[in-house]
N, C-alpha and C positions, 0 to 999 in steps of 0.2 A: 196452872191450866189457863191458857189464854182464851179470849173470846173467839178467836179464829179457830182454835182447836175444838171448841164446843160446837161451832157452826159446822165444822167438818164432820163431827160425830152426828149431828142432826141430819146430815145428808143421807144417813142410813134409815131414817124414819120415813116410810112411804105412806101416803094417803091411799088406802086400798081402793077407793072409788076412782081415783085419778091415775093410779099406778106410777106416781112420781113423788119425789121427796117433798116434805113440808117446806124445805128451804127453797127449792125450785118453784114451788107453787106460790111463794111469797107469803106464806102463813106466819113465818117467824119475823116479828117486828124488831125485837131487841134482845140482845144477850149481854148480861153483865156478870162478871166474875170478880170476886174479891175474897181474899183470905180463903175461908172454907165455905163460901156461899156462892151458889150459881142461881141466877134468876133468868128465866126465859119468858119474854112476853110474846104471845102469839095470838092468832085469831083463827077463825074458821071462815069458810067461804060464805056461810050463812049462820045466823044465830040458831037456826033450827037444825043445824048439822047433827045427824045421829051419831057421828063418830067422835064427838068432842071428848068424852072421857077416854076413849081408846087412844086418841092421838096425844092427849096431854100425858097419859100414863106412859106411852111409848117414848115421848120426848124426855120425860124424867128418867126413864130407864137408860136411854142412850147417853144422857149426861153422866149417870152413875157408872156406866161402863168405863168411861174415860177419866172420871174423877170420883172414885168410890168413897172417898171420905168427905165429900162436900155435902152440905145441906142444899137440896135442890128445890127450887120453887118455880112452878110453871103457872103463869097467870094468863087467863084469857082476857083479851081486850077487844073492844068493838069500835074504838075510835082511833084512827080513821077506819072506816069500813073497808073490808077487802074488796079489791077490784082486780080484774085480769091484768091490768097494767103492772101490778106488783110482781107478777111472775117473771122468772128469768127469760131471757130471749129464747133459749132452747125450749122452754116449756110453752111459750107463746107460739113458737113455730110448730111444735108437736100438735097443738090444738088448732092449728090453722089460722092463728090470729096475726100472723106476720109472714112475709115471704122470704 
């Protein structure tokens, strides 16, 4: 399982408030895969985000669907803080932050 495969799988995890994937929103900071272990470092748009548990559980489940035997670790990180600039160009356009 490559890191690119895992990122592809994470495109299926939508933030219900924004209606787009955690990848396009720029919430996924790093994915690492080795042997039988996958680690996803991600953030939320705010430390007070009420969907933190929901999103981390959904990310772990998406990884398990493509790598069922892997030990999955999802870690919330706050540094660097999330900013809209982390979003994909498509997401920025959808929210009207670019033309």
